C-alpha positions as CSV (number, residue, x, y, z in Angstrom):
1,M,0.0,0.2,0.1
2,V,3.0,2.3,0.8
3,K,4.3,1.9,-2.6
4,L,0.8,2.6,-4.2
5,I,0.2,5.7,-2.4
6,N,3.7,7.1,-2.9
7,A,3.9,6.1,-6.6
8,G,4.2,8.9,-9.4
9,R,3.0,9.1,-12.9
10,T,5.1,8.4,-15.6
11,D,5.8,10.9,-18.2
12,G,8.1,10.3,-21.1
13,G,9.8,7.4,-19.6
14,R,10.8,9.1,-16.3
15,A,8.8,8.4,-13.0
16,T,7.7,11.4,-11.5
17,R,7.0,11.6,-7.6
18,T,3.7,12.9,-6.9
19,P,3.4,13.4,-3.2
20,S,-0.3,14.3,-3.2
21,V,-1.3,10.9,-4.9
22,R,-1.9,9.6,-1.4
23,W,-4.5,12.3,-0.5
24,V,-6.0,12.0,-4.1
25,L,-7.0,8.2,-3.4
26,A,-8.0,9.3,0.4
27,G,-10.6,11.5,-1.3
28,L,-11.7,9.1,-3.9
29,S,-12.0,6.3,-1.4
30,L,-14.0,8.5,1.0
31,S,-16.3,9.3,-2.0
32,H,-16.9,5.4,-2.6
33,L,-17.3,4.9,1.2
34,L,-20.0,7.7,1.1
35,S,-22.1,6.4,-1.9
36,S,-22.2,2.6,-0.4
37,L,-22.8,4.0,3.1
38,G,-26.0,5.9,1.9
39,T,-27.3,2.7,0.8
40,S,-26.9,0.5,3.8
41,I,-27.4,3.0,6.4
42,A,-31.0,3.9,5.5
43,N,-32.0,0.2,5.0
44,V,-32.0,-0.2,9.0
45,G,-34.1,2.7,9.6
46,L,-37.1,1.7,7.6
47,P,-39.2,0.3,10.4
48,T,-38.8,3.3,12.5
49,L,-39.3,5.8,9.5
50,A,-42.6,3.9,8.9
51,R,-43.7,4.8,12.6
52,A,-42.2,8.2,12.3
53,F,-44.5,9.3,9.4
54,D,-47.4,6.9,10.1
55,A,-46.7,5.4,6.7
56,S,-47.0,1.7,5.0
57,F,-43.8,-0.2,4.6
58,Q,-44.6,0.0,0.9
59,Q,-44.4,3.6,1.2
60,V,-40.9,4.0,3.2
61,Q,-39.3,1.6,0.9
62,W,-39.4,4.5,-1.7
63,I,-36.6,6.1,0.6
64,V,-34.5,3.3,-0.5
65,L,-35.7,3.0,-4.1
66,A,-35.3,6.6,-4.8
67,Y,-31.8,6.6,-4.0
68,L,-31.1,3.4,-6.2
69,L,-33.1,4.6,-9.1
70,A,-31.3,8.1,-9.2
71,I,-28.0,6.1,-9.0
72,T,-29.1,3.5,-11.8
73,T,-30.7,5.9,-14.3
74,L,-28.0,8.6,-14.0
75,I,-24.8,7.1,-13.5
76,V,-23.8,6.8,-17.1
77,G,-24.9,10.1,-18.3
78,V,-23.0,11.9,-15.6
79,G,-20.0,9.8,-16.2
80,R,-20.2,11.3,-19.7
81,L,-21.0,14.8,-18.5
82,G,-17.7,14.4,-16.6
83,D,-15.7,13.5,-19.5
84,L,-16.9,16.6,-21.2
85,I,-17.0,19.4,-18.7
86,G,-14.2,18.3,-16.3
87,R,-14.3,15.3,-13.9
88,R,-12.8,17.4,-10.8
89,R,-15.6,20.1,-11.1
90,L,-18.2,17.5,-11.5
91,L,-17.1,15.4,-8.6
92,L,-17.0,18.3,-6.2
93,A,-20.3,19.3,-7.1
94,G,-21.4,15.6,-6.6
95,I,-20.0,15.5,-3.1
96,L,-21.4,19.0,-2.3
97,L,-25.0,17.9,-3.8
98,F,-24.7,14.6,-1.6
99,T,-23.7,16.5,1.6
100,V,-26.3,19.0,1.2
101,A,-29.2,16.5,0.5
102,S,-28.1,14.5,3.5
103,V,-29.0,17.7,5.5
104,L,-32.1,18.1,3.7
105,C,-33.0,14.2,4.3
106,G,-32.5,14.8,8.3
107,A,-34.4,18.1,8.4
108,A,-37.3,16.6,6.2
109,P,-40.8,17.1,7.6
110,T,-42.8,14.8,5.5
111,L,-42.1,11.4,4.0
112,W,-42.4,12.8,0.4
113,L,-39.8,15.5,0.9
114,L,-37.6,12.9,2.5
115,I,-37.8,10.9,-0.6
116,A,-37.3,13.6,-3.0
117,A,-34.0,14.5,-0.9
118,R,-33.0,10.9,-1.2
119,A,-33.0,11.2,-4.9
120,A,-31.1,14.1,-4.9
121,Q,-28.7,12.2,-2.6
122,G,-28.6,9.5,-5.1
123,L,-27.6,11.9,-7.9
124,G,-24.7,13.0,-5.9
125,A,-23.8,9.3,-5.1
126,A,-24.0,8.5,-8.9
127,V,-21.5,11.3,-9.7
128,M,-19.0,9.9,-6.9
129,M,-19.5,6.3,-8.1
130,A,-18.8,7.1,-11.9
131,L,-16.0,9.4,-11.6
132,T,-14.0,7.9,-8.7
133,M,-12.8,4.9,-10.9
134,A,-12.4,7.4,-13.7
135,F,-9.9,9.3,-11.7
136,V,-7.7,6.2,-11.1
137,G,-6.4,6.3,-14.7
138,E,-5.3,10.1,-14.2
139,T,-3.6,9.6,-10.7
140,V,-2.3,6.1,-10.4
141,P,0.5,4.4,-12.4
142,K,-0.9,2.0,-14.9
143,A,1.1,-1.1,-13.2
144,R,-0.7,-0.3,-10.0
145,T,-4.2,0.0,-11.1
146,G,-5.5,-3.1,-9.5
147,R,-4.5,-1.9,-6.1
148,A,-6.2,1.3,-6.4
149,M,-9.2,-0.7,-7.7
150,G,-8.9,-2.8,-4.8
151,L,-8.9,-0.2,-2.4
152,L,-11.9,1.6,-3.8
153,G,-13.6,-2.2,-3.5
154,T,-12.6,-2.4,0.1
155,M,-14.0,1.0,0.8
156,S,-17.3,0.0,-0.7
157,A,-17.5,-3.0,1.2
158,I,-16.7,-1.2,4.5
159,G,-19.7,1.1,3.6
160,T,-22.0,-1.8,3.2
161,A,-21.0,-3.6,6.4
162,L,-20.7,-0.4,8.6
163,G,-24.3,1.0,7.5
164,P,-26.5,-1.5,9.6
165,S,-24.5,-1.3,12.8
166,L,-23.7,2.3,12.7
167,G,-27.4,3.3,11.6
168,G,-28.7,0.9,14.7
169,V,-26.5,2.6,17.2
170,L,-27.5,6.2,15.7
171,L,-31.4,5.0,15.8
172,S,-31.3,4.0,19.3
173,G,-29.3,7.0,20.6
174,L,-30.3,9.9,18.5
175,G,-33.3,9.1,16.2
176,W,-33.7,8.5,12.7
177,R,-32.6,12.0,11.6
178,A,-29.0,11.1,12.8
179,I,-28.7,8.3,10.2
180,F,-28.8,11.0,7.4
181,L,-27.0,13.7,9.3
182,A,-24.0,11.3,9.9
183,N,-23.2,11.7,6.4
184,V,-22.5,15.4,6.5
185,P,-18.8,15.7,8.3
186,L,-17.9,12.9,6.2
187,G,-19.0,14.7,3.1
188,L,-17.2,17.7,4.1
189,V,-14.0,15.9,4.7
190,T,-14.3,14.4,1.4
191,F,-15.0,17.8,-0.2
192,V,-12.0,19.4,1.2
193,L,-9.7,16.4,0.3
194,A,-10.9,16.3,-3.4
195,H,-10.9,20.2,-3.6
196,R,-7.3,20.3,-2.5
197,H,-5.7,17.4,-4.1
198,L,-7.8,16.1,-7.1
199,P,-5.8,17.2,-10.5
200,V,-7.1,20.3,-12.3
201,D,-9.3,19.5,-15.2
202,R,-7.3,19.8,-18.4
203,R,-8.1,18.9,-22.0
204,E,-6.3,15.7,-23.1
205,P,-4.6,15.7,-26.3
206,G,-6.6,14.5,-29.3
207,T,-9.8,15.1,-27.5
208,A,-12.6,16.9,-29.7
209,P,-13.2,20.4,-28.5
210,A,-16.6,21.5,-27.1
211,A,-18.4,17.9,-27.7
212,A,-22.2,18.3,-27.3
213,F,-23.7,16.4,-24.2
214,D,-26.2,13.8,-25.8
215,R,-29.5,15.1,-23.9
216,V,-31.8,13.1,-26.0
217,G,-30.0,9.4,-25.5
218,T,-29.5,10.3,-21.8
219,L,-33.1,11.0,-21.4
220,F,-33.9,7.6,-23.3
221,L,-31.5,5.7,-21.4
222,A,-32.6,7.1,-18.0
223,L,-36.4,6.4,-18.8
224,T,-35.5,2.8,-20.0
225,L,-33.6,2.0,-16.9
226,A,-35.9,3.3,-14.7
227,A,-38.8,1.3,-16.2
228,Y,-36.6,-1.9,-16.0
229,A,-35.6,-1.1,-12.3
230,L,-39.3,-0.5,-11.4
231,A,-40.4,-3.8,-13.3
232,M,-37.9,-5.9,-11.2
233,T,-38.8,-4.2,-7.9
234,L,-42.3,-3.4,-7.6
235,G,-44.8,-6.1,-6.5
236,H,-42.6,-7.5,-3.9
237,G,-41.8,-10.7,-5.6
238,R,-45.1,-11.0,-7.7
239,F,-44.8,-10.4,-11.3
240,G,-48.2,-8.8,-12.2
241,S,-49.4,-6.7,-15.2
242,L,-47.7,-3.4,-14.3
243,N,-44.5,-5.2,-14.2
244,A,-45.2,-6.7,-17.4
245,A,-45.9,-3.2,-18.8
246,L,-42.8,-1.7,-17.3
247,L,-40.9,-4.4,-18.7
248,V,-42.3,-4.1,-22.5
249,A,-41.7,-0.2,-22.0
250,A,-38.0,-0.9,-21.1
251,V,-37.7,-3.1,-24.4
252,F,-39.3,-0.5,-26.3
253,G,-37.0,2.2,-24.6
254,V,-33.9,0.1,-25.5
255,G,-35.0,0.4,-29.3
256,L,-35.4,4.3,-29.1
257,F,-32.1,4.6,-27.3
258,V,-30.2,2.6,-30.0
259,R,-31.9,4.6,-32.7
260,A,-31.1,8.1,-30.8
261,E,-27.3,6.8,-30.4
262,Q,-27.0,6.0,-34.2
263,R,-28.3,9.5,-35.1
264,A,-26.3,11.4,-32.4
265,V,-23.5,13.7,-33.4
266,S,-21.7,13.0,-29.9
267,P,-23.5,9.9,-28.7
268,L,-23.6,9.0,-24.9
269,I,-22.8,5.6,-25.7
270,R,-20.9,5.0,-29.0
271,P,-22.3,1.7,-30.8
272,A,-18.6,0.8,-31.4
273,M,-18.0,0.5,-27.7
274,F,-20.1,-2.7,-27.5
275,R,-17.9,-4.2,-30.6
276,D,-15.1,-4.0,-28.2
277,R,-15.0,-7.7,-26.9
278,A,-13.2,-7.0,-23.8
279,L,-15.6,-4.3,-22.8
280,S,-18.8,-5.9,-23.7
281,T,-17.7,-9.3,-21.8
282,S,-16.6,-7.5,-18.9
283,L,-19.9,-5.6,-18.7
284,A,-22.1,-8.9,-19.4
285,M,-20.1,-10.9,-16.4
286,S,-20.2,-8.2,-14.1
287,T,-24.2,-8.3,-14.3
288,L,-24.1,-12.1,-14.0
289,V,-22.0,-11.9,-11.0
290,S,-23.8,-9.4,-9.2
291,T,-27.3,-11.2,-10.0
292,V,-25.5,-14.1,-8.1
293,M,-24.4,-11.9,-5.2
294,M,-27.7,-10.5,-4.4
295,A,-28.9,-14.3,-3.8
296,T,-26.5,-14.1,-0.7
297,L,-28.7,-11.4,0.5
298,V,-32.2,-12.6,-0.5
299,V,-31.7,-16.0,0.8
300,G,-29.1,-15.7,3.5
301,P,-31.5,-14.3,6.2
302,F,-34.3,-16.6,5.6
303,Y,-31.9,-19.8,5.9
304,L,-30.2,-18.5,8.9
305,A,-33.4,-17.6,10.7
306,R,-35.9,-20.3,9.8
307,T,-33.8,-23.4,9.0
308,L,-30.7,-22.9,11.6
309,R,-32.9,-21.0,13.9
310,L,-30.6,-18.1,14.6
311,G,-31.8,-15.1,16.5
312,E,-32.0,-11.7,15.1
313,A,-28.5,-10.4,16.6
314,L,-26.8,-13.7,15.5
315,V,-28.3,-13.4,11.8
316,G,-26.9,-9.8,11.5
317,L,-23.4,-11.0,12.8
318,V,-23.4,-14.0,10.3
319,L,-24.4,-11.8,7.4
320,S,-21.7,-9.2,8.3
321,A,-19.2,-12.0,7.5
322,G,-19.3,-11.4,3.7
323,P,-18.7,-7.6,3.7
324,L,-15.8,-8.2,6.3
325,V,-14.1,-10.7,3.9
326,A,-14.8,-8.2,0.9
327,A,-13.1,-5.4,3.0
328,L,-9.9,-7.6,3.9
329,T,-9.7,-8.9,0.5
330,G,-9.9,-5.7,-1.7
331,V,-6.4,-4.5,-1.5
332,P,-4.6,-7.7,-1.7
333,A,-6.8,-8.6,-4.8
334,G,-5.6,-5.5,-6.6
335,R,-2.0,-6.6,-5.9
336,V,-2.6,-10.1,-7.1
337,A,-4.3,-8.5,-10.5
338,D,-1.3,-6.1,-11.0
339,R,1.1,-9.2,-10.5
340,F,-0.4,-11.9,-12.3
341,G,-2.8,-9.9,-15.0
342,A,-6.4,-9.1,-14.8
343,Y,-7.6,-12.1,-17.3
344,R,-6.1,-14.7,-15.0
345,M,-7.4,-13.2,-11.8
346,T,-11.0,-12.6,-13.5
347,V,-11.4,-16.3,-14.2
348,A,-9.9,-17.3,-10.8
349,G,-12.5,-15.0,-9.0
350,L,-15.3,-16.5,-11.1
351,V,-14.1,-20.2,-10.3
352,A,-14.1,-19.3,-6.5
353,I,-17.6,-17.8,-6.8
354,A,-18.8,-21.1,-8.6
355,T,-17.2,-23.3,-6.0
356,G,-18.7,-21.5,-3.2
357,S,-22.0,-21.7,-4.9
358,V,-21.7,-25.3,-5.5
359,L,-20.7,-25.9,-1.9
360,L,-23.8,-23.9,-0.6
361,A,-26.1,-26.2,-2.9
362,V,-24.8,-29.5,-1.6
363,T,-23.6,-29.0,2.2
364,P,-26.0,-30.7,4.6
365,T,-28.0,-28.7,6.9
366,A,-26.3,-30.6,10.0
367,F,-23.2,-28.7,9.3
368,G,-24.8,-25.7,10.9
369,V,-23.6,-22.2,10.7
370,L,-20.1,-23.1,9.5
371,G,-21.4,-24.9,6.6
372,Y,-22.9,-21.6,5.8
373,V,-20.0,-19.3,6.5
374,G,-17.5,-21.3,4.9
375,P,-18.8,-21.1,1.3
376,I,-20.0,-17.5,1.7
377,V,-16.2,-16.6,2.5
378,V,-15.2,-18.5,-0.7
379,I,-17.8,-16.6,-2.7
380,T,-17.0,-13.1,-1.2
381,A,-13.3,-13.5,-1.6
382,G,-14.0,-14.6,-5.3
383,Y,-16.3,-11.7,-5.7
384,A,-13.6,-9.3,-4.6
385,V,-10.9,-10.8,-6.9
386,F,-13.2,-10.8,-9.7
387,Q,-14.6,-7.2,-9.4
388,T,-11.1,-5.6,-8.8
389,A,-9.6,-7.6,-11.8
390,N,-12.5,-7.1,-13.9
391,N,-12.6,-3.2,-13.3
392,T,-8.9,-3.3,-13.8
393,A,-9.2,-4.9,-17.4
394,V,-11.6,-2.2,-18.5
395,M,-10.2,0.8,-16.9
396,A,-6.8,0.5,-17.5
397,D,-6.3,1.1,-21.1
398,V,-9.6,3.1,-21.8
399,R,-9.3,6.5,-23.6
400,P,-9.0,9.4,-21.5
401,D,-12.1,11.2,-22.8
402,R,-14.1,8.1,-22.2
403,R,-13.1,7.0,-18.6
404,G,-16.3,8.7,-17.4
405,V,-18.9,7.0,-19.2
406,T,-16.8,3.7,-19.2
407,S,-16.8,3.8,-15.3
408,G,-20.5,4.7,-15.3
409,M,-21.2,1.7,-17.6
410,L,-19.2,-0.7,-15.2
411,N,-21.2,0.7,-12.3
412,L,-24.4,0.3,-14.2
413,S,-24.0,-3.3,-15.0
414,R,-23.3,-4.0,-11.2
415,N,-26.4,-2.2,-10.2
416,L,-28.5,-4.0,-13.1
417,G,-27.4,-7.2,-11.6
418,L,-28.4,-6.5,-8.0
419,I,-31.7,-5.2,-9.2
420,T,-32.2,-8.3,-11.3
421,G,-31.1,-10.6,-8.8
422,T,-33.5,-9.2,-6.3
423,S,-36.3,-10.1,-8.4
424,V,-35.0,-13.6,-10.2
425,M,-33.0,-15.1,-7.5
426,G,-36.0,-14.2,-5.1
427,A,-38.4,-15.8,-7.5
428,V,-36.3,-18.9,-7.7
429,F,-36.0,-19.1,-3.9
430,A,-39.8,-18.9,-3.6
431,L,-40.4,-21.3,-6.2
432,A,-37.9,-24.0,-4.9
433,S,-39.5,-23.5,-1.4
434,A,-42.6,-24.4,-2.9
435,T,-44.5,-21.5,-1.0
436,T,-46.1,-18.2,-1.7
437,D,-44.7,-16.7,1.5
438,V,-41.2,-17.5,2.4
439,T,-41.5,-15.8,5.6
440,T,-44.1,-18.7,7.0
441,A,-42.2,-21.6,5.1
442,G,-41.0,-24.5,7.1
443,S,-37.2,-25.0,7.9
444,G,-36.7,-27.9,5.4
445,A,-38.7,-26.0,2.4
446,V,-36.1,-23.0,3.1
447,A,-33.2,-25.4,3.1
448,T,-34.4,-26.9,-0.2
449,G,-35.0,-23.4,-1.5
450,M,-31.5,-22.6,-0.6
451,R,-29.7,-25.3,-2.4
452,V,-31.7,-25.0,-5.6
453,T,-31.2,-21.1,-5.7
454,F,-27.2,-21.6,-5.3
455,A,-27.4,-24.3,-7.9
456,V,-28.8,-21.8,-10.3
457,A,-26.4,-19.4,-9.2
458,A,-23.5,-21.9,-10.0
459,V,-24.8,-22.3,-13.5
460,L,-24.9,-18.2,-14.0
461,V,-21.5,-18.1,-12.9
462,L,-20.0,-20.9,-15.2
463,A,-21.9,-18.9,-17.9
464,A,-19.7,-16.0,-16.9
465,V,-16.5,-18.3,-16.8
466,A,-17.5,-19.3,-20.4
467,L,-17.9,-15.6,-21.5
468,A,-14.4,-14.8,-20.1
469,G,-13.0,-17.9,-22.1
470,T,-14.2,-16.5,-25.4
471,S,-12.8,-13.3,-25.0
472,R,-8.8,-13.2,-24.4
473,A,-8.8,-9.6,-25.1
474,L,-8.9,-9.1,-21.5
475,T,-5.2,-9.8,-21.4
476,R,-4.5,-6.2,-23.0
477,R,-3.0,-5.4,-19.8
478,V,0.5,-7.1,-19.6
479,P,1.2,-8.7,-16.2
480,Q,3.3,-6.3,-14.2
481,G,5.8,-7.1,-11.5
482,S,5.0,-6.1,-7.8
């Protein structure tokens, strides 16, 4: 890690020490932490918020959904906007928006004003998520890109793991407003670090001057993604006529978006990008793997509570094992990707995820908690290796004027996988459990549901392995020494 933060950029073959790069990485890491914390810390407060606003659980779920929808629909657009107007100024604006929106969330007098503030907070988070990875290409030597990506992955995992515990403490001691106001001091520190240490925006050689922002394409993409996300999340596991209509609208929106991009002078996403086999393969693998990872969150709590009969506190403790492993694995995974190459470690991560999924599908219930935690550790460690290597493979050689939009597409593929996994893997679990209400299913039915769900997960990951095997273009990055 010391080597990473003290390394400088290479200019004309000479290594130039950049002392402030450690502070650049600190600012980028905190940005990543903020965006993941914004999701996880709000989830734990939903029951309290339902009581505070005298609202149904379906209504308060929009507090989380508004945040996720804003990120999902806007992340590619804000990434491209950063490429055009300057990533530093847009990232600073995103951090400031997130911080101000956190204040508005904490001060909201009504539920719908809180939801609106959460949507604004999600826009700020979209900016931070899209541009932090893009900045790695400007501030970290290419040979150490993997370590920087691993650090960002670690901070994301820490934010996910920290949210429920920190939120619980704040709720019990200071009330629900504190779970949003807690973001404010961290946001201010992040803004100061980014303002002082991020490299000044400058036009890269060969970049076309004053390219226009593709407003039409951005609008079509946002509406399409919103329709898809709502189709996958509304109905609480039941796919009704509204879900079907939204899915049809999403398919129709894809056609409109593709047509708009073909006609645009400066398209949001150039059609030629999808002819890049490495990029399209990486995006597809990211979506598949994220779909599988969502199964651990959908199935895990029911299996631990109903089959293993753990109390709420123990369920929470066991579920924290995954984020903890991801936090500990991120930076080492980056080092390994830098040393052995992104392609090899992408495949290694996928194989580990598939192995863990198979173990969960065949391990008897008699093995108890260890029979669950062991495979989860394998899956999560594999995911950390895969995500770091996959992101490194894509971002290491991307053109400077497309870093923002490419980073946005990587984050979007992950979000789409998580959204799809919530619906699809949840449906597989319910179907395999042979019940319409998993919350009342017997222990044996839940155990059967878990085994079938992770058998399906293993098949999906093996499909990702097959995709990786068809694209040796992921070896664009030559393995570097440590």
